[in-house]
N, CA, C and O of each residue as an XYZ file, in Angstrom:
828
protein
N      -2.968    -16.141    -52.132
C      -3.083    -16.913    -51.258
C      -3.975    -16.330    -50.242
O      -3.726    -15.249    -49.708
N      -5.038    -17.058    -49.965
C      -6.506    -16.388    -49.016
C      -5.647    -15.749    -47.512
O      -4.823    -16.408    -46.878
N      -5.956    -14.753    -47.275
C      -5.917    -13.870    -46.192
C      -6.582    -14.738    -45.254
O      -7.554    -15.427    -45.563
N      -6.050    -14.705    -44.083
C      -6.965    -15.334    -42.705
C      -6.557    -14.528    -41.440
O      -5.434    -14.094    -41.184
N      -7.708    -14.412    -40.689
C      -7.982    -13.380    -39.895
C      -7.936    -14.365    -38.663
O      -8.546    -15.434    -38.674
N      -7.224    -13.962    -37.676
C      -7.406    -15.269    -36.125
C      -7.983    -13.509    -35.244
O      -7.605    -12.343    -35.361
N      -9.104    -14.256    -34.358
C      -9.663    -13.254    -33.855
C      -9.767    -14.091    -32.374
O     -10.472    -15.090    -32.235
N      -8.845    -13.434    -31.184
C      -8.598    -14.090    -29.934
C      -9.781    -13.497    -29.199
O     -10.161    -12.331    -29.094
N     -10.386    -14.960    -28.587
C     -11.582    -15.043    -27.903
C     -11.467    -15.042    -26.531
O     -11.114    -16.145    -26.116
N     -11.688    -13.947    -25.393
C     -11.311    -14.337    -23.824
C     -11.629    -15.624    -23.446
O     -12.747    -16.033    -23.758
N     -10.933    -16.295    -22.884
C     -10.989    -17.406    -21.997
C     -12.137    -17.717    -21.111
O     -13.017    -16.868    -20.971
N     -12.203    -18.800    -20.533
C     -12.649    -18.601    -19.043
C     -12.374    -18.185    -18.085
O     -13.134    -17.747    -17.222
N     -10.687    -18.281    -18.061
C     -10.665    -17.779    -16.806
C     -10.369    -15.754    -16.876
O     -10.538    -14.908    -15.997
N      -9.894    -15.623    -18.298
C     -10.390    -14.305    -18.593
C     -11.551    -13.269    -17.795
O     -11.405    -12.297    -17.054
N     -12.789    -13.997    -18.343
C     -14.015    -13.974    -18.081
C     -14.017    -13.770    -16.301
O     -14.111    -12.709    -15.684
N     -13.902    -14.958    -15.833
C     -13.606    -15.004    -14.386
C     -13.316    -13.649    -13.801
O     -14.072    -12.847    -13.251
N     -11.954    -13.598    -14.074
C     -11.045    -12.814    -13.461
C     -11.533    -11.534    -13.834
O     -11.328    -10.799    -12.868
N     -12.022    -10.965    -14.661
C     -12.786     -9.997    -15.502
C     -14.114     -9.414    -13.723
O     -14.291     -8.642    -12.781
N     -14.512    -10.382    -14.351
C     -16.066    -10.422    -13.430
C     -15.850     -9.918    -11.884
O     -16.518     -9.052    -11.318
N     -14.445    -10.879    -11.180
C     -14.039    -10.694     -9.880
C     -13.627     -8.940     -9.929
O     -14.380     -8.199     -9.297
N     -12.805     -8.506    -10.446
C     -12.603     -7.666    -10.444
C     -14.004     -6.376    -11.175
O     -13.794     -5.225    -11.558
N     -14.610     -6.717    -11.162
C     -15.922     -5.719    -11.121
C     -16.829     -5.772     -9.988
O     -17.595     -4.972     -9.450
N     -16.413     -7.255     -9.763
C     -17.663     -7.351     -8.373
C     -16.962     -6.904     -7.172
O     -17.629     -6.429     -6.253
N     -15.599     -7.009     -7.066
C     -14.851     -6.020     -5.650
C     -15.042     -5.079     -6.046
O     -15.739     -4.636     -5.134
N     -14.974     -4.126     -6.920
C     -15.171     -2.366     -7.298
C     -16.380     -2.011     -6.528
O     -16.451     -1.116     -5.686
N     -17.400     -2.872     -6.936
C     -18.700     -2.841     -6.943
C     -19.321     -2.595     -5.177
O     -20.159     -1.812     -4.730
N     -18.341     -3.813     -4.408
C     -18.261     -3.884     -3.029
C     -17.062     -3.387     -2.415
O     -16.434     -4.042     -1.583
N     -16.606     -1.811     -2.956
C     -15.689     -1.334     -2.589
C     -14.570     -1.732     -2.199
O     -13.746     -1.066     -1.574
N     -14.473     -2.904     -2.567
C     -12.913     -3.868     -1.997
C     -11.621     -3.877     -3.130
O     -11.814     -4.405     -4.225
N     -10.425     -3.323     -2.832
C      -9.671     -3.748     -3.618
C      -8.461     -4.293     -2.827
O      -8.282     -3.980     -1.649
N      -7.567     -5.185     -3.565
C      -6.513     -5.656     -3.048
C      -5.136     -5.603     -3.253
O      -4.717     -5.388     -4.391
N      -4.352     -5.770     -2.301
C      -2.973     -5.527     -2.567
C      -2.342     -6.552     -2.076
O      -1.777     -6.627     -0.984
N      -2.458     -7.479     -3.030
C      -1.724     -9.015     -2.571
C      -0.559     -9.966     -3.598
O      -0.460    -11.143     -3.944
N       0.304     -8.535     -3.853
C       1.347     -8.603     -4.676
C       2.150     -8.003     -3.869
O       1.878     -7.637     -2.725
N       3.479     -7.845     -4.609
C       4.846     -6.733     -4.371
C       4.056     -5.273     -4.549
O       3.012     -5.143     -5.189
N       4.573     -4.488     -4.040
C       4.529     -2.999     -4.465
C       5.213     -2.507     -5.855
O       6.407     -2.249     -5.705
N       4.795     -2.349     -6.979
C       5.471     -1.740     -7.569
C       4.485     -0.959     -8.758
O       3.272     -0.865     -8.569
N       5.083     -0.459     -9.892
C       3.827      0.410    -10.986
C       2.846     -0.707    -11.208
O       1.726     -0.286    -10.920
N       2.813     -1.891    -11.583
C       1.793     -2.585    -11.910
C       0.497     -2.638    -10.764
O      -0.637     -2.183    -10.909
N       0.890     -3.122     -9.966
C      -0.078     -3.385     -8.914
C      -0.483     -2.273     -8.277
O      -1.604     -2.353     -7.775
N       0.385     -0.758     -8.085
C      -0.158      0.204     -7.659
C      -0.660      0.904     -8.612
O      -1.278      1.884     -8.196
N      -0.629      0.756    -10.014
C      -1.771      1.407    -11.044
C      -3.053      0.758    -11.113
O      -4.034      1.435    -11.420
N      -3.199     -0.789    -10.804
C      -4.277     -1.231    -10.664
C      -5.096     -0.688     -9.217
O      -6.241     -0.237     -9.191
N      -4.322     -0.838     -8.224
C      -5.140     -0.505     -6.933
C      -5.919      1.178     -7.505
O      -7.111      1.418     -7.694
N      -5.009      1.880     -7.620
C      -5.257      3.384     -8.049
C      -6.413      3.536     -8.745
O      -7.201      4.473     -8.620
N      -6.534      2.356     -9.679
C      -7.495      3.010    -11.009
C      -8.682      2.076    -10.054
O      -9.707      2.724     -9.838
N      -8.673      0.991     -9.604
C      -9.854      0.622     -9.162
C     -10.198      1.245     -7.936
O     -11.015      0.580     -7.299
N      -9.753      2.578     -7.255
C     -10.061      2.949     -6.195
C     -11.144      4.419     -6.937
O     -12.217      4.875     -6.541
N     -10.396      4.751     -7.947
C     -10.716      6.274     -8.701
C     -11.725      5.748     -9.485
O     -12.264      6.670    -10.098
N     -12.471      4.134     -9.866
C     -13.582      4.033    -10.451
C     -14.927      4.163     -9.192
O     -16.063      4.586     -9.405
N     -14.450      3.732     -8.075
C     -15.171      3.853     -7.074
C     -15.855      5.201     -6.942
O     -17.049      5.492     -6.873
N     -14.617      6.030     -6.926
C     -14.764      7.350     -6.738
C     -15.827      7.969     -7.995
O     -16.793      8.671     -7.696
N     -15.546      7.655     -9.229
C     -16.094      8.008     -9.718
C     -17.791      7.623     -9.823
O     -18.597      8.533    -10.020
N     -18.095      6.661     -9.721
C     -18.888      5.613     -9.147
C     -20.030      6.442     -8.879
O     -21.061      6.668     -9.511
N     -19.402      6.991     -7.348
C     -20.129      7.839     -6.400
C     -20.372      9.253     -7.042
O     -21.411      9.888     -6.864
N     -19.535      9.595     -7.646
C     -20.459     11.090     -8.147
C     -21.018     10.964     -9.625
O     -21.481     11.963    -10.175
N     -20.980      9.810    -10.230
C     -22.117      9.892    -11.227
C     -23.158      9.546    -10.322
O     -24.022     10.422    -10.294
N     -23.444      8.323     -9.371
C     -24.410      8.233     -8.722
C     -25.037      9.466     -7.624
O     -25.723      9.187     -6.641
N     -24.721     10.590     -7.945
C     -24.462     11.735     -6.771
C     -25.031     11.303     -5.209
O     -26.043     11.559     -4.557
N     -23.672     10.425     -4.974
C     -23.804     10.056     -3.473
C     -23.637     10.819     -2.301
O     -22.443     10.781     -2.003
N     -24.283     11.495     -1.495
C     -23.721     12.290     -0.354
C     -22.660     11.740      0.467
O     -22.363     10.611      0.859
N     -22.085     13.164      0.627
C     -20.833     12.575      1.522
C     -21.053     12.125      2.509
O     -20.263     11.301      2.971
N     -22.220     12.495      3.217
C     -22.421     11.448      4.759
C     -23.314      9.823      4.376
O     -23.909      9.211      5.263
N     -23.259      9.407      3.151
C     -23.864      8.232      3.351
C     -23.162      7.802      2.141
O     -23.816      7.344      1.204
N     -21.285      7.959      2.046
C     -20.370      7.281      1.404
C     -19.776      6.144      2.262
O     -19.252      6.316      3.363
N     -19.960      4.613      1.441
C     -19.486      3.680      2.445
C     -18.094      3.590      2.480
O     -17.461      4.192      1.613
N     -17.548      2.986      3.275
C     -16.035      2.862      3.052
C     -15.267      2.220      2.074
O     -15.788      1.295      1.451
N     -14.107      2.558      1.833
C     -13.104      2.161      0.313
C     -12.191      0.998      1.552
O     -11.765      1.457      2.612
N     -12.038     -0.315      1.222
C     -11.871     -1.039      1.588
C     -10.411     -2.023      0.955
O     -10.427     -2.687     -0.081
N      -9.351     -1.888      1.807
C      -8.240     -2.042      1.298
C      -7.404     -3.251      1.987
O      -6.704     -3.214      2.998
N      -7.715     -4.401      1.066
C      -7.113     -5.603      1.893
C      -5.578     -6.068      1.614
O      -5.350     -6.263      0.420
N      -4.680     -6.243      2.341
C      -3.426     -5.765      2.008
C      -2.791     -7.599      2.660
O      -3.031     -8.148      3.735
N      -1.949     -8.093      1.460
C      -0.839     -9.121      2.203
C      -0.054     -8.878      0.917
O      -0.494     -8.913     -0.233
N       1.785     -8.503      1.518
C       2.221     -7.620      0.532
C       3.582     -7.707      1.339
O       3.732     -7.478      2.540
N       4.630     -8.124      0.330
C       6.107     -8.312      1.051
C       6.956     -7.101      0.769
O       8.168     -7.004      0.961
N       6.140     -6.196      0.287
C       7.045     -4.880      0.325
C       6.897     -4.364     -1.111
O       5.885     -4.579     -1.778
N       7.937     -3.687     -1.546
C       8.287     -3.060     -2.965
C       9.094     -1.481     -3.130
O       9.991     -1.014     -2.427
N       8.474     -0.945     -4.209
C       8.888      0.283     -4.564
C       8.537      1.446     -3.186
O       7.357      1.591     -2.867
N       9.291      1.983     -2.667
C       8.775      3.141     -1.849
C       8.091      4.140     -2.431
O       6.964      4.506     -2.100
N       8.773      4.602     -3.319
C       8.236      6.242     -3.876
C       6.755      5.668     -4.850
O       5.785      6.425     -4.894
N       6.716      4.649     -5.402
C       5.499      3.741     -5.854
C       4.097      3.850     -4.800
O       3.061      4.505     -4.916
N       4.507      3.032     -3.886
C       3.672      2.819     -3.125
C       3.353      4.448     -1.943
O       2.285      4.632     -1.358
N       4.429      5.296     -1.872
C       3.895      6.746     -1.532
C       2.534      7.103     -2.374
O       1.537      7.434     -1.733
N       2.495      7.053     -3.510
C       1.487      7.555     -4.618
C      -0.066      7.327     -4.085
O      -1.086      8.004     -3.961
N       0.424      5.797     -3.814
C      -1.176      5.448     -3.139
C      -1.319      5.694     -2.010
O      -2.379      5.166     -1.676
N      -0.810      6.271     -1.061
C      -0.898      7.140      0.010
C      -1.064      8.479      0.186
O      -1.588      9.148      1.077
N      -0.347      8.821     -1.153
C      -0.996     10.310     -1.548
C      -2.296     10.448     -1.768
O      -2.872     11.479     -1.424
N      -3.126      9.128     -2.548
C      -4.017      9.575     -3.200
C      -5.171      9.182     -1.970
O      -6.273      9.728     -1.920
N      -4.648      7.997     -0.865
C      -5.472      7.969      0.199
C      -6.072      9.506      1.006
O      -7.121     10.002      1.419
N      -5.049      9.720      0.922
C      -5.015     11.011      2.110
C      -5.704     12.217      1.189
O      -6.166     13.240      1.692
N      -5.699     11.968     -0.067
C      -6.658     13.370     -0.731
C      -7.960     13.288     -0.478
O      -8.796     14.140     -0.179
N      -8.044     11.405     -0.747
C      -9.761     11.418     -0.777
C     -10.217     11.384      0.727
O     -11.426     11.481      0.938
N      -9.292     11.245      1.869
C      -9.852     11.387      2.949
C      -9.872     12.611      3.403
O     -10.388     12.780      4.507
N      -9.244     13.939      2.576
C      -9.997     15.186      2.765
C     -11.294     15.331      1.926
O     -11.856     16.419      2.053
N     -11.807     14.528      1.182
C     -13.106     14.469      0.972
C     -14.263     13.751      1.472
O     -15.292     13.458      0.863
N     -13.868     13.460      2.934
C     -14.573     12.811      3.150
C     -14.898     11.423      3.508
O     -15.678     10.977      4.350
N     -13.883     10.674      2.417
C     -14.079      9.015      2.173
C     -13.411      8.383      3.633
O     -12.645      8.915      4.437
N     -13.921      7.273      3.623
C     -13.258      6.864      4.895
C     -12.639      5.624      4.106
O     -13.107      5.229      3.038
N     -11.621      5.095      4.694
C     -10.951      4.369      3.819
C     -10.608      3.455      5.098
O     -10.487      3.983      6.204
N     -10.450      2.027      4.910
C     -10.137      0.762      5.823
C      -8.909      0.110      5.036
O      -8.975     -0.263      3.865
N      -7.915      0.037      5.753
C      -6.668     -0.880      5.293
C      -6.856     -2.135      6.273
O      -7.076     -1.903      7.461
N      -6.760     -3.736      5.717
C      -7.308     -4.994      6.460
C      -5.952     -5.544      5.588
O      -5.657     -5.665      4.399
N      -5.324     -5.795      6.875
C      -3.943     -7.206      6.803
C      -4.478     -8.263      7.104
O      -4.983     -8.620      8.169
N      -4.327     -8.953      5.809
C      -4.494    -10.400      6.080
C      -3.719    -11.235      6.399
O      -4.030    -12.087      7.231
N      -2.527    -11.199      5.823
C      -1.206    -12.270      6.352
C       0.212    -11.174      6.721
O       0.655    -10.791      7.804
N       0.500    -10.995      5.794
C       2.020    -10.042      5.821
C       1.574     -8.441      5.281
O       0.774     -7.992      4.460
N       2.348     -8.003      6.022
C       2.310     -6.319      5.456
C       3.903     -6.030      6.118
O       4.204     -5.819      7.293
N       4.944     -6.118      4.679
C       6.128     -6.055      5.063
C       6.786     -4.656      4.119
O       6.482     -4.076      3.076
N       7.688     -4.555      5.016
C       8.222     -3.034      4.569
C       7.268     -1.996      3.685
O       6.287     -1.549      4.280
N       7.436     -1.669      2.600
C       6.329     -0.784      1.811
C       4.780     -1.154      2.306
O       4.002     -0.245      2.598
N       4.489     -2.208      2.361
C       3.407     -2.854      2.877
C       2.873     -2.483      3.962
O       1.675     -2.269      4.145
N       3.588     -2.408      4.591
C       3.624     -1.724      6.311
C       3.225     -0.723      6.346
O       2.189     -0.524      6.980
N       3.916      0.384      5.642
C       3.425      1.741      5.872
C       2.200      2.215      5.063
O       1.587      3.240      5.359
N       1.899      1.480      4.109
C       0.768      1.928      3.102
C      -0.224      1.177      4.028
O      -1.198      1.913      4.189
N      -0.389     -0.127      4.781
C      -1.572     -0.062      5.855
C      -1.843      0.837      7.305
O      -2.833      1.048      8.005
N      -0.411      1.237      7.350
C      -0.625      2.403      8.222
C      -1.059      3.462      8.220
O      -1.711      4.019      9.102
N      -0.645      3.943      6.946
C      -1.350      5.380      6.394
C      -2.191      5.400      5.713
O      -2.717      6.513      5.720
N      -2.773      4.544      4.900
C      -3.659      4.959      4.004
C      -5.052      4.982      4.421
O      -5.961      5.480      3.758
N      -5.182      4.380      5.630
C      -6.246      4.294      6.371
C      -6.868      5.977      6.979
O      -6.197      7.009      7.001
N      -8.347      5.816      7.434
C      -8.616      6.778      8.400
C      -8.630      6.393      9.342
O      -8.650      5.190      9.605
N      -8.621      7.602     10.393
C      -8.435      7.189     11.988
C      -9.007      6.573     12.611
O     -10.120      6.963     12.962
N      -8.335      4.903     13.179
C      -9.340      3.962     13.595
C      -9.379      3.102     12.642
O      -9.429      2.018     13.224
N      -9.385      2.919     11.528
C     -10.207      2.247     10.913
C      -9.068      1.821     10.208
O      -9.111      2.064      9.002
N      -7.800      1.106     10.732
C      -6.589     -0.288     10.458
C      -6.984     -0.978     11.303
O      -7.036     -0.870     12.528
N      -7.458     -2.192     10.161
C      -7.403     -3.571     10.800
C      -6.359     -4.775     10.541
O      -5.815     -4.750      9.437
N      -6.022     -5.785     11.382
C      -5.554     -6.764     10.732
C      -5.944     -8.244     11.748
O      -6.340     -8.214     12.913
N      -5.712     -9.380     10.970
C      -6.429    -10.900     11.277
C      -5.357    -11.270     12.754
O      -4.338    -10.695     13.137
N      -5.862    -12.083     13.144
C      -4.805    -12.578     14.601
C      -3.617    -13.207     14.381
O      -2.850    -13.544     15.284
N      -3.417    -13.394     13.116
C      -1.904    -14.024     12.703
C      -1.177    -13.017     11.603
O      -0.448    -13.446     10.709
N      -1.435    -11.842     11.770
C      -0.564    -11.053     10.970
C       0.095    -10.474     11.298
O       0.163    -10.055     12.453
N       1.226    -10.100      9.921
C       2.628     -9.687     10.952
C       3.008     -8.405     10.135
O       2.547     -8.231      9.006
N       3.595     -7.788     10.545
C       4.350     -6.031     10.189
C       5.969     -6.469     10.135
O       6.531     -7.262     10.890
N       6.554     -5.712      9.011
C       7.989     -5.747      9.217
C       8.460     -3.915      8.912
O       7.788     -3.261      8.114
N       9.267     -3.485      9.412
C       9.757     -1.704      9.428
C      11.275     -2.246      9.121
O      12.068     -2.919      9.780
N      11.311     -1.718      7.974
C      13.192     -1.188      8.034
C      13.502     -0.251      6.994
O      12.704     -0.081      6.072
N      14.640      0.402      7.059
C      14.888      1.604      6.528
C      14.958      0.885      4.767
O      15.155     -0.309      4.544
N      14.737      1.982      3.658
C      15.198      1.587      2.484
C      16.423      0.921      1.973
O      17.447      0.833      2.650
N      16.296      0.420      0.684
C      17.589     -0.597      0.791
C      17.254     -0.511     -1.162
O      16.125     -0.614     -1.641
N      18.143     -0.369     -1.734
C      18.630     -0.629     -3.109
C      19.680     -1.873     -3.478
O      20.716     -2.093     -2.850
N      19.165     -2.705     -4.716
C      19.678     -4.047     -4.834
C      19.720     -3.828     -6.570
O      18.965     -4.412     -7.347
N      20.765     -2.867     -6.952
C      20.817     -2.350     -7.965
C      22.278     -2.339     -8.597
O      22.514     -2.092     -9.780
N      23.244     -2.653     -7.595
C      24.939     -2.303     -8.222
C      25.596     -3.592     -8.934
O      26.799     -3.816     -8.804
N      24.797     -4.387     -9.654
C      25.400     -5.422    -10.965
C      25.653     -4.546    -11.720
O      26.509     -4.890    -12.534
N      25.239     -3.368    -11.858
C      25.301     -2.503    -13.485
C      26.534     -1.486    -13.017
O      26.262     -0.918    -11.959
N      27.935     -1.106    -13.619
C      28.589     -0.042    -13.272
C      27.928      1.088    -12.952
O      27.061      1.698    -13.577
N      28.601      1.370    -11.563
C      28.687      2.713    -11.354
C      29.325      3.429    -10.806
O      29.942      2.689    -10.039
N      29.753      4.718    -10.573
C      30.775      5.954    -10.049
C      30.389      6.030     -8.303
O      29.355      5.651     -7.752
N      31.263      6.479     -7.868
C      31.334      6.672     -6.223
C      30.438      7.950     -6.848
O      29.245      7.659     -6.923
N      30.578      8.525     -7.045
C      29.454     10.237     -6.837
C      28.164      9.385     -7.427
O      27.080      9.850     -7.076
N      28.110      8.202     -8.274
C      26.331      7.529     -8.732
C      25.969      7.142     -6.880
O      24.900      7.276     -6.286
N      26.684      6.876     -6.597
C      26.282      5.749     -5.478
C      26.381      7.279     -4.460
O      25.266      7.599     -4.047
N      27.385      8.118     -4.070
C      26.696      9.210     -3.242
C      25.584      9.633     -3.340
O      24.902      9.652     -2.315
N      25.010     10.124     -4.612
C      23.785     10.802     -5.056
C      22.633     10.012     -4.305
O      21.894     10.438     -3.418
N      22.671      8.593     -4.955
C      21.748      7.389     -4.170
C      21.669      7.264     -3.116
O      20.545      6.854     -2.829
N      22.667      7.477     -1.775
C      22.652      7.633     -0.688
C      21.977      8.396     -0.345
O      21.101      8.127      0.477
N      22.159      9.760     -0.905
C      21.285     10.896     -0.325
C      20.064     10.887     -0.707
O      19.316     11.593     -0.031
N      19.467     10.153     -1.828
C      18.176     10.353     -1.861
C      17.658      8.983     -1.344
O      16.497      8.762     -1.688
N      18.070      8.297     -0.818
C      17.397      7.116      0.104
C      17.617      7.789      1.640
O      16.665      7.679      2.413
N      18.531      8.310      1.995
C      18.546      9.375      3.265
C      17.109     10.192      3.473
O      16.397     10.158      4.476
N      16.869     10.993      2.145
C      16.084     11.452      2.337
C      14.669     11.018      2.400
O      13.877     11.484      3.220
N      14.352     10.085      1.488
C      13.131      9.346      1.377
C      12.682      8.444      2.800
O      11.474      8.232      2.904
N      13.527      7.936      3.834
C      13.700      7.372      4.816
C      13.300      8.366      5.957
O      12.487      8.128      6.850
N      14.057      9.597      5.763
C      13.611     10.568      6.847
C      11.985     10.832      6.090
O      11.173     10.582      6.981
N      11.537     11.074      5.318
C      10.087     11.208      5.081
C       9.513     10.001      5.449
O       8.616     10.303      6.235
N       9.542      8.785      5.307
C       8.770      7.658      5.751
C       8.511      7.491      7.324
O       7.530      7.004      7.884
N       9.817      8.104      7.937
C       9.940      8.213      9.567
C       8.867      9.029      9.609
O       7.894      8.819     10.333
N       8.986      9.978      8.853
C       7.794     11.572      9.739
C       6.481     10.906      9.274
O       5.503     11.318      9.898
N       6.260     10.116      8.471
C       4.522      9.160      7.897
C       4.462      8.330      9.039
O       3.388      8.311      9.639
N       5.602      7.489      9.556
C       5.365      6.631     10.708
C       4.936      7.342     11.903
O       3.834      7.221     12.440
N       6.012      8.186     12.324
C       5.529      8.550     13.443
C       4.414      9.715     13.769
O       4.304     10.380     14.799
N       3.436      9.764     12.290
C       2.232     10.784     12.777
C       0.955      9.755     12.765
O      -0.186      9.952     13.186
N       1.602      8.422     12.055
C       0.203      7.671     12.320
C       0.796      6.115     13.185
O       0.351      5.027     12.818
N       1.714      6.203     14.213
C       1.505      5.394     15.305
C       2.198      5.976     16.482
O       2.504      7.135     16.202
N       2.563      5.664     17.651
C       3.174      5.654     18.517
C       4.700      5.537     18.511
O       5.296      5.666     19.580
N       5.425      5.282     17.290
C       6.582      5.042     17.198
C       7.517      6.354     17.422
O       7.267      7.412     16.846
N       8.539      6.204     18.249
C       9.279      7.443     18.200
C      10.776      7.733     17.699
O      11.160      6.876     16.903
N      11.744      8.778     17.988
C      12.696      8.683     17.614
C      13.556      7.750     17.818
O      14.044      7.141     16.866
N      13.865      7.498     19.014
C      14.375      6.227     19.595
C      14.376      5.177     18.894
O      15.405      4.535     18.679
N      13.159      4.843     18.420
C      13.172      3.369     17.627
C      13.870      3.464     16.559
O      14.750      2.663     16.245
N      13.384      4.891     15.625
C      13.814      5.082     14.840
C      15.518      4.553     14.280
O      15.974      3.797     13.422
N      16.045      5.453     15.332
C      17.854      5.534     15.592
C      17.862      4.253     15.769
O      18.185      3.705     14.716
N      17.664      3.533     16.584
C      17.859      2.135     16.592
C      17.847      1.386     15.356
O      18.803      0.623     15.219
N      16.747      1.427     14.151
C      16.509      1.104     13.346
C      17.698      1.567     12.720
O      18.661      0.814     12.571
N      17.704      2.835     12.315
C      18.786      3.180     11.289
C      20.365      3.155     11.308
O      21.281      3.133     10.486
N      20.170      3.175     12.941
C      22.144      3.077     13.144
C      22.183      1.656     13.201
O      23.329      1.336     13.516
N      21.369      0.527     13.023
C      21.581     -0.795     13.532
C      21.748     -1.838     12.340
O      22.506     -2.796     12.183
N      20.568     -1.178     11.431
C      20.040     -1.156      9.952
C      19.362     -2.712     10.376
O      19.476     -3.691      9.638
N      18.861     -2.727     11.300
C      17.887     -3.833     11.689
C      16.446     -4.056     11.207
O      15.715     -3.106     10.927
N      16.133     -5.093     11.136
C      14.472     -5.471     10.873
C      14.140     -5.456     12.097
O      14.754     -5.878     13.077
N      12.713     -4.735     11.982
C      11.869     -4.935     12.896
C      10.363     -5.326     12.839
O       9.500     -4.632     12.301
N      10.097     -6.805     13.607
C       9.124     -7.619     13.010
C       8.184     -7.579     14.149
O       8.690     -7.617     15.271
N       6.874     -7.507     14.044
C       5.929     -7.402     15.151
C       4.737     -8.129     14.414
O       4.426     -8.025     13.227
N       4.129     -8.907     15.426
C       2.606     -9.403     15.286
C       1.844     -9.020     15.835
O       1.973     -8.234     16.773
N       0.865     -9.451     15.422
C      -0.692     -7.969     15.168
C      -0.884     -7.578     17.093
O      -1.525     -6.577     17.410
N      -0.397     -8.282     17.944
C      -0.780     -8.272     19.230
C       0.330     -6.713     19.186
O      -0.084     -5.566     19.021
N       1.746     -7.125     19.381
C       2.725     -5.716     19.423
C       2.318     -4.535     18.421
O       2.705     -3.377     18.580
N       1.613     -4.896     17.521
C       1.353     -3.711     16.486
C       0.354     -3.165     16.846
O       0.410     -1.941     16.721
N      -0.672     -3.602     17.298
C      -1.752     -2.947     18.230
C      -1.148     -2.060     19.564
O      -1.542     -0.943     19.896
N      -0.216     -2.765     20.151
C       0.195     -1.407     21.311
C       1.399     -0.637     20.754
O       1.891      0.046     21.652
N       1.810     -0.555     20.013
C       2.371      0.107     19.320
C       1.800      1.213     18.056
O       2.574      1.734     17.254
N       0.587      1.401     18.063
C      -0.395      2.121     17.100
C      -0.437      1.721     15.788
O      -1.118      2.316     14.953
N       0.318      0.644     15.512
C       0.590      0.519     14.010
C      -0.744     -0.117     13.241
O      -1.001     -0.086     12.037
N      -1.533     -0.721     14.368
C      -3.271     -0.964     13.743
C      -3.833     -0.318     14.726
O      -3.208      0.304     15.585
N      -5.213     -0.440     14.652
C      -6.255     -0.346     15.438
C      -6.890     -1.064     16.475
O      -7.014     -0.926     17.692
N      -7.356     -2.103     15.371
C      -8.341     -3.277     15.543
C      -7.348     -4.531     15.271
O      -6.400     -4.480     14.488
N      -7.785     -5.887     16.193
C      -7.152     -7.091     15.646
C      -8.822     -7.904     15.188
O      -9.803     -7.598     15.866
N      -8.948     -8.750     14.206
C     -10.272     -9.218     13.996
C      -9.915    -10.658     13.855
O     -10.794    -11.495     13.649
């Protein structure tokens, strides 16, 4: 029987999406418009690093570097994965990169700390109807078998993670110990529209 070989050709949709990604990177724009997880953060980190690589190839001088813009509309997600994006942005800021965050709609949970901490000083923007949500980390995983010791160890790690996140929030905003004690003790969700977020130092400008 004759062997048959099938070659998968890219569709028009694939082509358009690829062109959009190339165009965004060329305009120094990246988008977090989904949950914070390994896939979404990997893509954003990759796009940011492509911008940095392009600057080095083109030998752009530090004082001529244009800002990297991160557009955010996210319900949050993985805390540790999100912190890796903050780490990258902090490293680039030390290299004199200006990073802007622009919240277009919702910036919930881990999305709020990314919007707050990734940006350079004075470079946090949001649209007038943007909304933020801050709360302590939560775990939804005990549909599987776990011992009391497993749960205790996990609880300790969540506590340490929350302490790290509080430190980041406090460094980048006007939020104080009393605010975080209330959220922790009462297990509260704190919601804020753009105007209140501006007063609390969560964002610098409403556009």
